[in-house]
Structure formats: structure tokens, C-alpha cells
C-alpha positions as CSV (number, residue, x, y, z in Angstrom):
1,M,-9.3,18.4,-26.5
2,S,-10.7,17.5,-23.1
3,E,-13.3,14.8,-22.9
4,R,-16.1,15.4,-20.4
5,I,-17.0,11.9,-19.7
6,F,-15.2,11.5,-16.4
7,R,-15.8,12.8,-12.9
8,T,-12.4,12.2,-11.1
9,I,-10.0,12.5,-14.0
10,E,-9.6,14.5,-17.2
11,L,-8.6,12.9,-20.5
12,E,-7.2,15.1,-23.3
13,R,-6.1,14.1,-26.7
14,D,-3.6,16.5,-28.2
15,G,-2.6,15.2,-31.6
16,S,-0.3,12.2,-30.9
17,V,-0.3,12.8,-27.2
18,G,-2.9,11.5,-24.7
19,R,-2.9,13.3,-21.3
20,I,-4.6,11.9,-18.2
21,W,-5.0,14.3,-15.3
22,L,-5.9,13.0,-11.9
23,N,-8.6,15.7,-11.1
24,R,-9.5,15.8,-7.4
25,P,-7.4,18.8,-6.4
26,D,-9.5,19.4,-3.3
27,V,-8.2,16.2,-1.8
28,R,-4.7,16.4,-3.5
29,N,-5.8,13.9,-6.2
30,A,-6.2,11.1,-3.7
31,F,-7.7,8.0,-5.4
32,N,-10.8,6.1,-4.6
33,A,-12.7,3.3,-6.4
34,G,-14.2,5.7,-8.8
35,M,-10.9,7.2,-9.9
36,I,-9.4,3.7,-10.3
37,G,-12.2,2.7,-12.6
38,E,-12.0,5.9,-14.6
39,L,-8.3,5.7,-15.0
40,R,-8.6,2.2,-16.4
41,R,-11.2,3.4,-18.9
42,A,-9.0,6.2,-20.0
43,L,-6.0,4.0,-20.5
44,R,-8.1,1.6,-22.6
45,A,-9.3,4.5,-24.7
46,L,-5.8,5.8,-25.4
47,A,-4.4,2.3,-26.0
48,G,-7.1,1.7,-28.6
49,D,-6.5,5.1,-30.4
50,D,-4.0,4.7,-33.2
51,A,-3.5,8.4,-33.4
52,V,-2.1,8.5,-29.8
53,R,1.5,7.5,-29.5
54,V,2.5,8.8,-26.0
55,I,0.6,9.1,-22.7
56,V,1.3,11.6,-20.0
57,L,0.0,11.1,-16.5
58,S,-0.2,14.0,-14.0
59,G,-2.3,15.7,-11.3
60,K,-4.3,18.9,-11.3
61,G,-3.4,21.5,-8.7
62,T,-0.4,21.2,-6.5
63,A,-0.2,17.5,-6.0
64,F,0.4,14.5,-8.2
65,C,-1.5,12.0,-6.0
66,A,-1.7,11.9,-2.2
67,G,-2.5,8.2,-2.1
68,A,-5.8,6.6,-1.0
69,D,-8.7,8.9,-0.3
70,L,-9.4,9.2,3.5
71,A,-13.2,9.0,3.0
72,W,-12.7,5.8,0.9
73,M,-10.4,4.4,3.6
74,R,-13.1,5.1,6.3
75,E,-15.5,3.2,4.1
76,I,-13.3,0.1,3.5
77,V,-12.5,-0.2,7.2
78,G,-16.0,-1.8,7.5
79,F,-15.7,-4.0,4.4
80,S,-15.5,-7.8,4.6
81,Y,-12.4,-9.7,3.5
82,K,-14.1,-10.5,0.2
83,Q,-15.0,-6.8,-0.5
84,N,-11.5,-5.7,0.5
85,L,-10.0,-8.3,-1.9
86,Q,-12.0,-7.0,-4.8
87,E,-11.0,-3.4,-4.1
88,S,-7.4,-4.4,-3.9
89,L,-7.6,-6.4,-7.1
90,D,-9.1,-3.4,-8.9
91,L,-6.1,-1.3,-7.8
92,A,-3.6,-4.0,-8.8
93,E,-5.2,-4.2,-12.2
94,C,-5.1,-0.4,-12.6
95,L,-1.4,-0.3,-11.8
96,H,-0.7,-3.1,-14.2
97,D,-2.7,-1.3,-16.9
98,V,-0.4,1.7,-16.4
99,Y,2.7,-0.5,-16.5
100,A,1.8,-2.6,-19.4
101,V,0.0,-0.2,-21.7
102,S,1.5,-0.6,-25.2
103,K,2.4,3.1,-25.5
104,P,5.2,5.0,-23.7
105,T,4.1,6.7,-20.5
106,I,5.5,9.7,-18.8
107,A,4.7,10.6,-15.2
108,R,4.6,14.4,-14.8
109,V,5.1,14.6,-11.1
110,N,4.1,18.2,-10.2
111,G,3.9,17.7,-6.4
112,P,3.5,15.1,-3.7
113,A,3.2,11.5,-4.7
114,I,2.5,9.4,-1.6
115,G,1.7,5.7,-1.1
116,G,-0.3,4.7,-4.2
117,G,0.8,7.9,-5.8
118,T,4.4,6.6,-5.6
119,G,3.1,3.4,-7.2
120,F,1.6,5.2,-10.2
121,V,5.0,7.0,-10.7
122,S,6.8,3.7,-10.5
123,A,4.5,2.1,-13.0
124,C,5.2,4.7,-15.7
125,D,8.1,4.3,-18.1
126,I,9.7,7.7,-17.5
127,A,9.1,10.0,-14.5
128,V,9.9,13.7,-14.5
129,A,9.6,15.4,-11.1
130,S,9.4,18.9,-9.9
131,T,11.6,19.9,-7.0
132,E,8.4,20.4,-5.1
133,A,7.5,16.7,-5.4
134,R,7.6,14.6,-2.2
135,F,7.4,10.8,-2.0
136,G,6.6,8.2,0.7
137,L,5.7,4.6,1.3
138,S,4.2,5.3,4.7
139,E,1.6,2.5,4.8
140,V,3.2,0.8,7.8
141,K,2.5,3.9,9.8
142,I,-1.2,2.9,9.7
143,G,-0.7,-0.8,10.0
144,V,-0.8,-1.9,6.4
145,V,1.8,-2.4,3.7
146,P,2.4,-1.0,0.1
147,A,1.2,-4.3,-1.3
148,A,-0.4,-3.6,-4.7
149,I,2.3,-1.1,-5.7
150,S,5.3,-3.3,-4.5
151,P,6.0,-5.0,-7.9
152,Y,6.5,-1.6,-9.6
153,V,8.4,0.1,-6.8
154,L,10.7,-2.8,-6.4
155,R,11.5,-2.7,-10.1
156,R,12.2,1.0,-10.0
157,I,14.4,1.3,-6.9
158,G,15.6,-2.3,-6.1
159,E,15.2,-4.5,-3.1
160,G,17.7,-2.8,-0.8
161,R,16.1,0.7,-1.0
162,A,12.6,-0.8,-1.0
163,R,13.4,-2.5,2.3
164,Q,14.4,0.8,3.8
165,Y,11.3,2.8,2.7
166,F,8.8,0.0,3.0
167,L,9.8,-0.6,6.6
168,T,10.5,2.9,7.9
169,G,7.7,4.7,6.0
170,E,9.9,7.8,5.8
171,R,9.2,10.6,3.3
172,F,11.8,11.8,0.9
173,D,12.2,14.6,-1.6
174,A,12.7,14.7,-5.4
175,R,16.5,14.7,-5.2
176,R,16.5,11.5,-3.2
177,A,13.9,10.0,-5.6
178,L,16.4,10.7,-8.4
179,E,19.3,9.2,-6.5
180,I,17.4,5.9,-5.9
181,G,16.0,5.7,-9.4
182,L,12.4,6.3,-8.6
183,V,12.3,9.3,-11.0
184,N,14.5,9.9,-14.1
185,I,14.7,13.7,-14.1
186,V,14.2,16.5,-11.6
187,V,13.7,20.1,-12.6
188,E,12.6,23.3,-11.0
189,P,8.8,23.9,-11.2
190,P,8.9,26.4,-14.1
191,D,10.8,23.9,-16.2
192,L,8.6,20.9,-15.7
193,D,6.4,21.2,-18.8
194,R,9.3,22.1,-21.0
195,K,11.2,18.9,-20.0
196,V,8.1,16.8,-20.4
197,E,7.5,18.1,-23.9
198,E,11.2,17.5,-24.8
199,L,10.6,13.9,-23.8
200,V,7.4,13.7,-25.8
201,S,9.2,15.0,-28.9
202,S,12.0,12.5,-28.4
203,L,9.5,9.7,-28.2
204,L,7.5,10.9,-31.2
205,S,10.7,10.8,-33.3
206,S,10.9,7.1,-32.9
207,G,9.0,4.5,-34.9
208,P,5.5,3.9,-33.6
209,E,5.6,0.1,-33.9
210,A,9.2,0.0,-32.6
211,L,7.9,1.8,-29.4
212,V,5.2,-0.8,-29.0
213,K,7.7,-3.6,-29.4
214,A,10.1,-2.0,-27.0
215,K,7.3,-1.9,-24.4
216,E,6.6,-5.6,-25.1
217,L,10.3,-6.4,-24.5
218,L,10.3,-4.5,-21.2
219,T,7.1,-6.2,-20.0
220,R,7.9,-9.8,-21.1
221,I,11.6,-10.3,-20.9
222,P,12.0,-10.1,-17.1
223,G,9.7,-13.2,-16.7
224,M,11.6,-15.2,-19.3
225,S,14.5,-17.6,-19.0
226,F,17.6,-16.9,-21.2
227,A,16.5,-19.9,-23.4
228,E,13.1,-18.4,-23.9
229,A,14.4,-14.9,-24.5
230,K,16.8,-16.0,-27.2
231,R,14.1,-17.3,-29.5
232,F,11.6,-14.5,-28.6
233,T,14.0,-11.7,-29.2
234,A,15.4,-13.2,-32.4
235,E,11.9,-13.6,-33.9
236,M,11.0,-10.1,-32.8
237,I,13.9,-8.4,-34.5
238,A,13.7,-10.5,-37.6
239,G,10.0,-9.6,-38.0
240,L,10.7,-5.9,-37.4
241,R,13.6,-5.8,-40.0
242,V,11.3,-6.8,-42.8
243,S,8.4,-4.5,-41.7
244,A,7.5,-1.4,-43.6
245,E,8.4,0.8,-40.6
246,A,11.9,-0.6,-40.2
247,Q,12.5,-0.5,-43.9
248,E,11.6,3.2,-43.9
249,G,13.6,3.9,-40.8
250,M,16.8,2.2,-42.1
251,A,16.4,3.9,-45.5
252,A,16.0,7.3,-43.9
253,F,19.1,6.7,-41.8
254,L,21.2,5.6,-44.8
255,E,19.9,8.5,-46.9
256,K,20.5,11.0,-44.0
257,R,16.9,12.2,-43.8
258,K,14.1,12.1,-41.3
259,P,11.8,9.0,-41.4
260,K,8.2,9.7,-42.5
261,W,6.7,9.3,-39.1
262,S,8.7,12.2,-37.6
263,E,8.2,14.7,-40.4
């Protein structure tokens, strides 16, 4: 069911799946301040909905996201440092919302994902790209840098490749994105939805609370020392083992049946 409370995105809730569509196809889903705010609202709504267990992010039309909207860029050229700082912080918070949301996220990359669009792909847990997708970190070509998206892109592709693409600003195709780890899977356009739905089904077969805890591990462990991680992980697994969900999951495994959450 689509919710008609947004102007620049569409939010759909389809059973256990929440789908966020960047919905400015006339400008190839380029983002502006309005879209950033609406995307954050949609993520909060899905994060707070217990019925939703997986989130899919994609773009309407032929593009995933062409980066920052040109009209918005013309506007911010005249902004003060303070105004630019606030706009940049809003984007940084939005990217972190995508990265840290407690539910698994899939980027359905149906077409070009440039600049900030590459950042949104990087912030998702799993990215499935059409062979028609194109990527680029071309900010240096206009005298700026991929600053807000850099923490997520670096985590996805590593420093060596980030140095190449941050500095050259060159574009690359979906096959290259797969080679460098920016996306997880590349398929022909007719197979995109089928592959996304396969991943959704796979995620829904896992314990809901286990997925939340797995996301917590992925978010928190990189910032911990080994000493901190030892205690944190031991407490997490001990707590899960005595939980109702894990008790059901382990019983189902031993009894060779499906757990209740996947029936």
C-alpha cells in the first residue's frame, strides 16, 4: 500500500517489506533538501513499524539517483557557511539513518547512481544492480569532494579504490562496481526484481530479532577495541540464546522443521 504523504518519495508497506522509492523521475531522482527530509521520515516510520522486517530502497523511472539536484545546487551556491553546514549535516544524518536503521536494507539499483546516489547504495546492507546502472564519485570535477558519503563508500570499496575514484572522478559500470565491492549482485534488467525478491525471502526466513542484533553488530563492532568487543559479543549471544526467538529457532533446527516466523 502506497502512502500519499510525501512529495519527493513514495513509501509502500507490503506485508513484512517496506519499500522506499525516490520519486523525482523528471530529474533522475536527484535529491534536494525536501527529499532528504522525507527520506528520513520514511526510515523512521519503517523502523518503528514492527510488521516491517526488510526495507528496499530504489528509484522510480530509469535512474536510481543522479546525485544532488542542480536547482538545489544553484541555490546553495549563495548560502553562507552556516547554511551550508546545516544542509551538509542533514545529508550526513540521512545517510547514517540508512546505514544504521535496525532492519536489513536492500538497494535496488535500477539505473545510474551518481555522487550521493553512490552514497545511498553504499549505506545499504545489500546492493543489487541492473547492468544498466552506472556509478561515479565525480564531485572533484566541480571543485568539491564526496565528503558526507565518504564513510560509507570507504567501508564498501576500501581505501585503495576510494583513492582512485575520489581523485579521478571517473564513471564506472555495474560490472566494475561488483568487482570493487560497491554492489553485491549484478543482473540483467528483467531479472532485477526477481533477484531482489529472492533476497527479501532469504532475509524473512531469518529470526527478526537476530537480524536486528546482526545490524547492531555491524554498526558497533568496527568502533570497538578487541577488549570491548569480547564482552559485548559474549553478552549479546548469551542473551539471545535464552530468548524466546532463539529457543524456537534452535528447536526448529533440531526438529527439522521451519521456525514459526518463516511459516
